Structures are given as C-alpha cells and as structure tokens.
N, CA, C and O atoms as CSV, one atom per row, in Angstrom:
chain,resi,resn,atom,element,x,y,z
A,1,MET,N,N,104.277,144.416,98.877
A,1,MET,CA,C,103.455,143.090,99.320
A,1,MET,C,C,103.746,142.455,101.107
A,1,MET,O,O,102.844,142.132,101.879
A,2,PHE,N,N,105.284,142.416,101.413
A,2,PHE,CA,C,105.447,142.331,102.628
A,2,PHE,C,C,105.055,143.077,103.435
A,2,PHE,O,O,104.348,142.586,104.315
A,3,MET,N,N,105.321,144.465,103.481
A,3,MET,CA,C,104.991,145.515,104.055
A,3,MET,C,C,103.251,145.409,104.346
A,3,MET,O,O,102.844,145.736,105.461
A,4,ARG,N,N,102.546,145.072,103.588
A,4,ARG,CA,C,100.960,144.747,103.652
A,4,ARG,C,C,100.491,143.850,104.756
A,4,ARG,O,O,99.423,143.749,105.361
A,5,GLY,N,N,101.853,143.120,104.831
A,5,GLY,CA,C,101.259,141.606,106.099
A,5,GLY,C,C,101.255,140.530,105.342
A,5,GLY,O,O,101.207,139.435,105.904
A,6,ASP,N,N,101.321,140.638,103.382
A,6,ASP,CA,C,101.162,139.103,102.765
A,6,ASP,C,C,102.650,138.430,102.843
A,6,ASP,O,O,103.755,138.888,103.136
A,7,SER,N,N,102.323,137.522,102.566
A,7,SER,CA,C,103.080,136.494,102.648
A,7,SER,C,C,104.094,136.436,100.896
A,7,SER,O,O,103.658,136.655,99.766
A,8,VAL,N,N,104.982,136.199,101.175
A,8,VAL,CA,C,106.194,136.632,100.316
A,8,VAL,C,C,106.122,135.457,99.430
A,8,VAL,O,O,106.297,135.746,98.246
A,9,LEU,N,N,105.887,134.060,99.710
A,9,LEU,CA,C,106.246,132.713,99.140
A,9,LEU,C,C,104.804,131.795,99.344
A,9,LEU,O,O,104.158,131.723,100.389
A,10,CYS,N,N,104.399,130.923,97.670
A,10,CYS,CA,C,103.592,130.541,97.811
A,10,CYS,C,C,103.348,129.726,97.845
A,10,CYS,O,O,103.791,129.034,96.929
A,11,PRO,N,N,102.152,128.795,99.215
A,11,PRO,CA,C,102.129,127.794,99.641
A,11,PRO,C,C,101.500,126.927,98.936
A,11,PRO,O,O,101.576,125.808,99.445
A,12,GLU,N,N,100.844,126.968,97.874
A,12,GLU,CA,C,100.509,126.322,96.693
A,12,GLU,C,C,101.215,125.891,96.151
A,12,GLU,O,O,100.986,124.786,95.660
A,13,THR,N,N,102.644,126.632,95.918
A,13,THR,CA,C,103.966,126.020,95.289
A,13,THR,C,C,104.374,124.965,95.520
A,13,THR,O,O,104.729,123.973,94.883
A,14,LEU,N,N,104.230,125.505,97.294
A,14,LEU,CA,C,104.784,124.297,98.299
A,14,LEU,C,C,104.565,122.798,98.387
A,14,LEU,O,O,105.300,121.825,98.559
A,15,LYS,N,N,103.228,122.997,98.196
A,15,LYS,CA,C,102.217,122.072,98.725
A,15,LYS,C,C,102.791,120.885,97.423
A,15,LYS,O,O,103.551,119.917,97.444
A,16,GLN,N,N,102.107,121.453,96.532
A,16,GLN,CA,C,102.359,120.629,95.168
A,16,GLN,C,C,103.833,120.046,95.036
A,16,GLN,O,O,103.948,118.824,95.124
A,17,CYS,N,N,104.896,120.770,94.845
A,17,CYS,CA,C,106.439,120.174,95.796
A,17,CYS,C,C,106.212,119.287,96.264
A,17,CYS,O,O,106.574,118.289,95.642
A,18,VAL,N,N,105.670,119.107,97.281
A,18,VAL,CA,C,105.710,118.075,98.804
A,18,VAL,C,C,104.797,116.757,98.209
A,18,VAL,O,O,105.116,115.572,98.305
A,19,ILE,N,N,103.812,117.202,97.696
A,19,ILE,CA,C,102.956,116.256,97.166
A,19,ILE,C,C,103.380,115.184,96.312
A,19,ILE,O,O,103.214,113.965,96.342
A,20,PHE,N,N,104.115,116.164,95.359
A,20,PHE,CA,C,105.059,115.097,94.174
A,20,PHE,C,C,106.149,113.973,94.865
A,20,PHE,O,O,106.258,112.890,94.288
A,21,TRP,N,N,106.844,114.190,95.927
A,21,TRP,CA,C,107.803,113.833,96.534
A,21,TRP,C,C,107.155,112.592,97.701
A,21,TRP,O,O,107.513,111.433,97.907
A,22,VAL,N,N,106.268,113.275,98.199
A,22,VAL,CA,C,105.583,112.270,99.537
A,22,VAL,C,C,104.400,111.649,99.315
A,22,VAL,O,O,103.807,110.877,100.069
A,23,LYS,N,N,104.040,112.092,98.061
A,23,LYS,CA,C,101.937,111.160,97.208
A,23,LYS,C,C,101.269,111.769,98.985
A,23,LYS,O,O,101.494,112.644,99.822
A,24,ASP,N,N,100.304,110.520,98.724
A,24,ASP,CA,C,99.290,110.930,99.781
A,24,ASP,C,C,99.434,109.961,100.961
A,24,ASP,O,O,98.481,109.517,101.600
A,25,PHE,N,N,101.342,109.546,101.289
A,25,PHE,CA,C,101.275,109.002,102.406
A,25,PHE,C,C,101.094,109.544,103.645
A,25,PHE,O,O,101.533,110.678,103.835
A,26,THR,N,N,100.397,108.820,104.749
A,26,THR,CA,C,99.489,108.911,106.420
A,26,THR,C,C,101.315,108.552,106.638
A,26,THR,O,O,102.169,108.144,105.852
A,27,PHE,N,N,101.353,108.967,108.205
A,27,PHE,CA,C,102.312,108.981,109.354
A,27,PHE,C,C,102.220,107.508,109.286
A,27,PHE,O,O,103.293,106.908,109.221
A,28,ARG,N,N,101.010,106.746,109.289
A,28,ARG,CA,C,100.756,105.224,109.552
A,28,ARG,C,C,101.078,104.539,108.484
A,28,ARG,O,O,101.706,103.504,108.710
A,29,GLU,N,N,100.823,104.816,107.277
A,29,GLU,CA,C,101.328,104.262,106.145
A,29,GLU,C,C,103.028,103.866,105.960
A,29,GLU,O,O,103.507,102.771,105.668
A,30,VAL,N,N,103.876,105.415,106.295
A,30,VAL,CA,C,105.017,105.702,105.892
A,30,VAL,C,C,105.830,104.653,107.239
A,30,VAL,O,O,107.048,104.480,107.187
A,31,TYR,N,N,104.823,103.903,108.604
A,31,TYR,CA,C,106.061,103.336,109.317
A,31,TYR,C,C,105.439,101.987,109.074
A,31,TYR,O,O,105.991,100.890,109.159
A,32,LEU,N,N,104.227,102.252,108.764
A,32,LEU,CA,C,104.068,100.602,108.290
A,32,LEU,C,C,104.702,99.728,106.927
A,32,LEU,O,O,104.699,98.510,106.752
A,33,ASN,N,N,105.269,100.873,105.995
A,33,ASN,CA,C,105.754,100.275,104.726
A,33,ASN,C,C,107.084,100.600,104.784
A,33,ASN,O,O,107.733,99.924,103.986
A,34,PHE,N,N,107.889,101.549,105.564
A,34,PHE,CA,C,108.967,101.564,105.784
A,34,PHE,C,C,109.412,101.193,106.421
A,34,PHE,O,O,110.372,100.493,106.099
A,35,GLY,N,N,109.018,101.390,108.080
A,35,GLY,CA,C,109.492,101.018,109.464
A,35,GLY,C,C,109.972,102.502,109.735
A,35,GLY,O,O,110.819,102.484,110.629
A,36,TRP,N,N,109.676,104.013,109.184
A,36,TRP,CA,C,110.231,104.903,109.824
A,36,TRP,C,C,109.426,105.805,110.532
A,36,TRP,O,O,108.507,106.426,109.999
A,37,ASN,N,N,109.702,105.890,111.590
A,37,ASN,CA,C,109.005,106.563,112.550
A,37,ASN,C,C,109.291,108.563,112.920
A,37,ASN,O,O,109.816,109.275,113.776
A,38,LEU,N,N,108.460,108.708,111.487
A,38,LEU,CA,C,108.861,109.863,110.917
A,38,LEU,C,C,107.984,110.836,112.059
A,38,LEU,O,O,106.906,110.506,112.553
A,39,ASN,N,N,108.813,112.252,112.374
A,39,ASN,CA,C,108.316,113.469,113.171
A,39,ASN,C,C,108.454,114.699,112.483
A,39,ASN,O,O,109.463,115.106,111.906
A,40,ILE,N,N,107.114,115.376,112.618
A,40,ILE,CA,C,107.067,116.547,112.163
A,40,ILE,C,C,106.105,117.412,113.670
A,40,ILE,O,O,105.164,116.949,114.315
A,41,SER,N,N,106.676,118.512,113.796
A,41,SER,CA,C,106.115,119.321,114.569
A,41,SER,C,C,105.628,120.602,114.066
A,41,SER,O,O,106.199,121.397,113.319
A,42,VAL,N,N,104.378,120.669,114.649
A,42,VAL,CA,C,103.574,121.925,114.090
A,42,VAL,C,C,102.940,123.062,115.056
A,42,VAL,O,O,102.330,122.865,116.107
A,43,SER,N,N,103.181,124.061,114.557
A,43,SER,CA,C,102.651,125.062,116.043
A,43,SER,C,C,101.650,126.201,115.459
A,43,SER,O,O,101.657,126.625,114.304
A,44,ASP,N,N,100.930,126.534,116.341
A,44,ASP,CA,C,100.319,127.896,116.038
A,44,ASP,C,C,100.111,128.889,117.278
A,44,ASP,O,O,100.834,128.543,118.213
A,45,LYS,N,N,99.607,129.624,117.464
A,45,LYS,CA,C,99.363,130.975,118.257
A,45,LYS,C,C,98.941,129.988,119.446
A,45,LYS,O,O,99.444,130.520,120.436
A,46,ASP,N,N,98.304,128.870,119.850
A,46,ASP,CA,C,98.017,128.404,121.158
A,46,ASP,C,C,98.848,127.009,121.004
A,46,ASP,O,O,98.441,126.518,122.057
A,47,ASP,N,N,99.429,126.335,120.645
A,47,ASP,CA,C,100.005,125.330,121.145
A,47,ASP,C,C,100.737,124.483,120.014
A,47,ASP,O,O,100.323,124.688,118.874
A,48,SER,N,N,101.784,123.546,120.170
A,48,SER,CA,C,102.532,122.919,119.431
A,48,SER,C,C,102.466,121.372,119.652
A,48,SER,O,O,102.337,120.822,120.745
A,49,ARG,N,N,102.587,120.702,118.311
A,49,ARG,CA,C,102.415,119.157,118.444
A,49,ARG,C,C,103.222,118.802,117.820
A,49,ARG,O,O,103.718,119.434,116.887
A,50,LEU,N,N,103.663,117.283,118.336
A,50,LEU,CA,C,104.382,116.770,117.523
A,50,LEU,C,C,103.791,115.641,117.031
A,50,LEU,O,O,103.476,114.734,117.801
A,51,LEU,N,N,103.537,115.546,115.488
A,51,LEU,CA,C,102.952,114.339,114.673
A,51,LEU,C,C,104.139,113.115,114.179
A,51,LEU,O,O,105.295,113.188,113.764
A,52,ASN,N,N,103.280,112.091,114.436
A,52,ASN,CA,C,103.872,110.664,114.004
A,52,ASN,C,C,103.271,109.869,113.997
A,52,ASN,O,O,102.199,110.204,114.500
A,53,TYR,N,N,103.265,108.572,113.619
A,53,TYR,CA,C,102.245,107.246,113.708
A,53,TYR,C,C,101.693,107.228,114.930
A,53,TYR,O,O,100.607,106.660,115.047
A,54,LEU,N,N,102.126,107.654,115.736
A,54,LEU,CA,C,101.034,107.318,117.375
A,54,LEU,C,C,100.477,108.592,117.721
A,54,LEU,O,O,99.480,108.470,118.434
A,55,THR,N,N,100.784,109.751,117.456
A,55,THR,CA,C,100.035,110.750,117.918
A,55,THR,C,C,99.225,111.623,116.471
A,55,THR,O,O,98.795,112.776,116.474
A,56,ALA,N,N,99.213,110.618,115.310
A,56,ALA,CA,C,98.390,111.489,114.538
A,56,ALA,C,C,98.593,110.895,113.462
A,56,ALA,O,O,99.149,111.556,112.585
A,57,PRO,N,N,98.174,109.299,113.125
A,57,PRO,CA,C,98.307,108.141,112.448
A,57,PRO,C,C,97.711,108.693,111.290
A,57,PRO,O,O,98.538,108.405,110.425
A,58,ASN,N,N,96.931,109.215,110.813
A,58,ASN,CA,C,96.012,109.133,109.689
A,58,ASN,C,C,96.540,110.385,109.121
A,58,ASN,O,O,96.475,110.328,107.893
A,59,VAL,N,N,97.144,111.731,109.635
A,59,VAL,CA,C,97.837,112.748,108.909
A,59,VAL,C,C,98.627,112.235,107.962
A,59,VAL,O,O,99.554,111.434,108.086
A,60,LEU,N,N,97.936,113.065,106.433
A,60,LEU,CA,C,98.773,113.208,105.355
A,60,LEU,C,C,100.273,113.522,105.806
A,60,LEU,O,O,100.164,114.349,106.711
A,61,ILE,N,N,101.278,113.314,105.645
A,61,ILE,CA,C,102.624,113.853,105.292
A,61,ILE,C,C,102.410,115.303,104.848
A,61,ILE,O,O,102.611,116.236,105.626
A,62,TRP,N,N,101.990,115.484,103.559
A,62,TRP,CA,C,102.505,116.585,103.404
A,62,TRP,C,C,101.271,117.940,103.760
A,62,TRP,O,O,101.670,119.104,103.777
A,63,SER,N,N,100.587,117.785,103.882
A,63,SER,CA,C,100.383,118.391,105.015
A,63,SER,C,C,100.699,119.235,106.572
A,63,SER,O,O,100.324,120.350,106.932
A,64,ALA,N,N,101.450,118.311,107.216
A,64,ALA,CA,C,102.263,118.208,107.509
A,64,ALA,C,C,103.354,119.137,107.263
A,64,ALA,O,O,103.407,120.072,108.062
A,65,VAL,N,N,104.201,119.106,106.387
A,65,VAL,CA,C,105.037,119.709,105.783
A,65,VAL,C,C,104.807,121.175,105.550
A,65,VAL,O,O,105.469,122.112,105.998
A,66,VAL,N,N,103.666,121.209,104.704
A,66,VAL,CA,C,103.326,122.314,104.656
A,66,VAL,C,C,102.727,123.475,106.081
A,66,VAL,O,O,102.906,124.662,106.354
A,67,ALA,N,N,102.143,122.597,106.552
A,67,ALA,CA,C,101.980,123.068,108.075
A,67,ALA,C,C,102.944,123.612,108.945
A,67,ALA,O,O,102.798,124.584,109.686
A,68,SER,N,N,104.145,122.761,108.763
A,68,SER,CA,C,105.344,123.164,109.619
A,68,SER,C,C,105.946,124.231,109.500
A,68,SER,O,O,106.226,124.860,110.521
A,69,CYS,N,N,106.267,124.668,108.365
A,69,CYS,CA,C,106.481,125.513,106.956
A,69,CYS,C,C,105.844,127.164,107.249
A,69,CYS,O,O,106.164,128.217,106.698
A,70,ALA,N,N,105.054,126.959,108.095
A,70,ALA,CA,C,104.019,128.238,108.079
A,70,ALA,C,C,104.482,129.274,109.030
A,70,ALA,O,O,104.069,129.322,110.188
A,71,ILE,N,N,105.141,129.911,108.648
A,71,ILE,CA,C,106.269,131.138,108.878
A,71,ILE,C,C,105.606,132.548,108.897
A,71,ILE,O,O,106.156,133.138,107.967
A,72,PRO,N,N,104.781,133.323,109.428
A,72,PRO,CA,C,104.334,134.947,109.491
A,72,PRO,C,C,105.301,135.624,108.654
A,72,PRO,O,O,106.451,135.936,108.962
A,73,GLY,N,N,104.476,135.885,107.158
A,73,GLY,CA,C,105.237,136.926,106.676
A,73,GLY,C,C,106.011,136.110,104.982
A,73,GLY,O,O,106.290,136.676,103.926
A,74,PHE,N,N,106.110,135.063,105.258
A,74,PHE,CA,C,106.833,133.831,104.202
A,74,PHE,C,C,105.451,132.877,103.697
A,74,PHE,O,O,105.028,133.024,102.550
A,75,TYR,N,N,104.867,132.008,104.541
A,75,TYR,CA,C,103.938,130.829,104.537
A,75,TYR,C,C,102.557,131.203,105.223
A,75,TYR,O,O,102.682,131.302,106.444
A,76,ASP,N,N,101.345,131.425,104.782
A,76,ASP,CA,C,100.464,131.290,105.203
A,76,ASP,C,C,100.045,130.085,106.125
A,76,ASP,O,O,99.876,128.960,105.655
A,77,PRO,N,N,99.894,130.361,107.400
A,77,PRO,CA,C,99.391,128.996,108.517
A,77,PRO,C,C,98.508,128.315,106.978
A,77,PRO,O,O,97.952,128.957,106.086
A,78,ALA,N,N,98.671,126.721,107.141
A,78,ALA,CA,C,97.659,125.777,106.532
A,78,ALA,C,C,97.224,124.670,107.264
A,78,ALA,O,O,98.113,124.065,107.863
A,79,ASP,N,N,95.698,124.111,107.404
A,79,ASP,CA,C,95.489,122.927,107.821
A,79,ASP,C,C,95.968,121.833,107.826
A,79,ASP,O,O,96.298,121.482,106.693
A,80,LEU,N,N,96.170,121.088,108.622
A,80,LEU,CA,C,96.527,119.776,108.755
A,80,LEU,C,C,95.260,118.572,107.968
A,80,LEU,O,O,94.058,118.565,108.232
A,81,MET,N,N,95.750,117.938,107.294
A,81,MET,CA,C,94.662,117.225,106.018
A,81,MET,C,C,95.131,115.555,106.967
A,81,MET,O,O,96.179,115.219,107.517
A,82,MET,N,N,93.751,114.819,106.790
A,82,MET,CA,C,93.900,113.475,106.700
A,82,MET,C,C,93.473,112.346,106.261
A,82,MET,O,O,92.317,112.640,105.957
A,83,LYS,N,N,93.590,111.379,106.044
A,83,LYS,CA,C,92.707,110.440,105.037
A,83,LYS,C,C,91.622,109.705,105.864
A,83,LYS,O,O,92.024,109.098,106.857
A,84,GLY,N,N,90.326,109.683,105.589
A,84,GLY,CA,C,89.200,109.745,106.106
A,84,GLY,C,C,88.854,107.457,106.326
A,84,GLY,O,O,89.558,106.669,105.694
A,85,GLU,N,N,88.090,107.130,106.974
A,85,GLU,CA,C,87.781,106.228,106.729
A,85,GLU,C,C,87.560,105.380,105.498
A,85,GLU,O,O,87.798,104.175,105.585
A,86,ASN,N,N,87.053,105.979,104.163
A,86,ASN,CA,C,86.699,105.720,102.878
A,86,ASN,C,C,88.075,106.092,102.149
A,86,ASN,O,O,88.154,105.790,100.958
A,87,GLY,N,N,89.354,106.830,102.863
A,87,GLY,CA,C,90.296,107.167,101.893
A,87,GLY,C,C,90.050,108.664,101.495
A,87,GLY,O,O,90.801,109.307,100.762
A,88,GLU,N,N,89.005,109.091,102.022
A,88,GLU,CA,C,89.018,110.660,101.501
A,88,GLU,C,C,89.903,111.879,101.892
A,88,GLU,O,O,90.190,111.334,102.958
A,89,VAL,N,N,90.245,112.467,101.926
A,89,VAL,CA,C,91.062,113.894,102.209
A,89,VAL,C,C,90.390,114.679,102.592
A,89,VAL,O,O,89.715,115.281,101.757
A,90,ILE,N,N,90.201,115.210,104.707
A,90,ILE,CA,C,89.313,115.488,105.249
A,90,ILE,C,C,90.551,116.785,105.617
A,90,ILE,O,O,91.729,117.000,105.331
A,91,SER,N,N,89.461,117.442,106.419
A,91,SER,CA,C,90.355,118.157,107.521
A,91,SER,C,C,90.648,117.497,108.763
A,91,SER,O,O,89.714,116.871,109.264
A,92,TYR,N,N,92.068,117.509,109.536
A,92,TYR,CA,C,92.173,116.961,110.636
A,92,TYR,C,C,91.612,117.378,111.727
A,92,TYR,O,O,91.676,116.696,112.749
A,93,TYR,N,N,90.997,118.514,111.692
A,93,TYR,CA,C,90.001,119.176,112.947
A,93,TYR,C,C,89.893,120.261,111.889
A,93,TYR,O,O,90.589,120.551,110.915
A,94,PRO,N,N,88.402,120.931,112.592
A,94,PRO,CA,C,88.251,122.078,111.784
A,94,PRO,C,C,88.940,123.236,112.225
A,94,PRO,O,O,89.237,123.582,113.368
A,95,SER,N,N,89.213,123.954,110.770
A,95,SER,CA,C,89.734,125.259,111.098
A,95,SER,C,C,89.105,126.526,111.950
A,95,SER,O,O,88.098,127.232,111.887
A,96,SER,N,N,90.193,126.416,112.723
A,96,SER,CA,C,89.922,128.127,113.446
A,96,SER,C,C,89.859,129.628,112.826
A,96,SER,O,O,89.458,130.706,113.266
A,97,ARG,N,N,90.560,129.115,111.355
A,97,ARG,CA,C,90.692,130.535,110.435
A,97,ARG,C,C,89.567,130.627,109.724
A,97,ARG,O,O,89.431,131.681,109.102
A,98,GLY,N,N,88.627,129.739,109.627
A,98,GLY,CA,C,87.096,129.755,108.963
A,98,GLY,C,C,86.908,129.286,107.448
A,98,GLY,O,O,86.044,129.676,106.663
A,99,TYR,N,N,88.017,128.271,107.206
A,99,TYR,CA,C,87.865,128.417,105.995
A,99,TYR,C,C,88.879,126.884,105.143
A,99,TYR,O,O,88.906,126.767,103.918
C-alpha cells in the first residue's frame, strides 16, 4: 500500500475523532466563547497559512486540524471547511484537487 503511494492512515477516522472532541466550532466561536486565540498552521505545495480568529474566523477547527495533519504517505490532503452565513458547512476555498 505505502509503496503504491497510498496513505497508510485513514483521514476519515481522524476527522471523526477530531469532530467528537471539538464539535463544529469555528476559530471565531472559540475566541468569543473561551477567549482562546487558537492558531493552526496548514500548508500545501504552494503556500503556508496560519489560521486563527483573525485570519480565518469562519473556518471549522476540525477541518484545520485534519488539513494540518496531511503528510504525504500518511494522511491524504484535506480541504478546509467553513460555516456559511446560514450555518451550513461549505468549502473555505474551491478545491484545487477537483473534489
């Protein structure tokens, strides 16, 4: 499996575990409710970003955690998700991977 370029760990299991613990909180909600300035860094082949309540207030923390764990060969890349105006979960930015 690893030799074929497949990831060895299941990103869906990671996602469900993180959602269990952090629910659907956004960076803004964590700041407003708990006073925490939580920072999570994510990167891809083109750029790195520091996510927090100032730079990405509506991003769901679970999606930032899963995206930050994306290491080639271990976890597949993951898209950042956010809460839209009506509370719906939508993509933070269009996927460059086409899904």
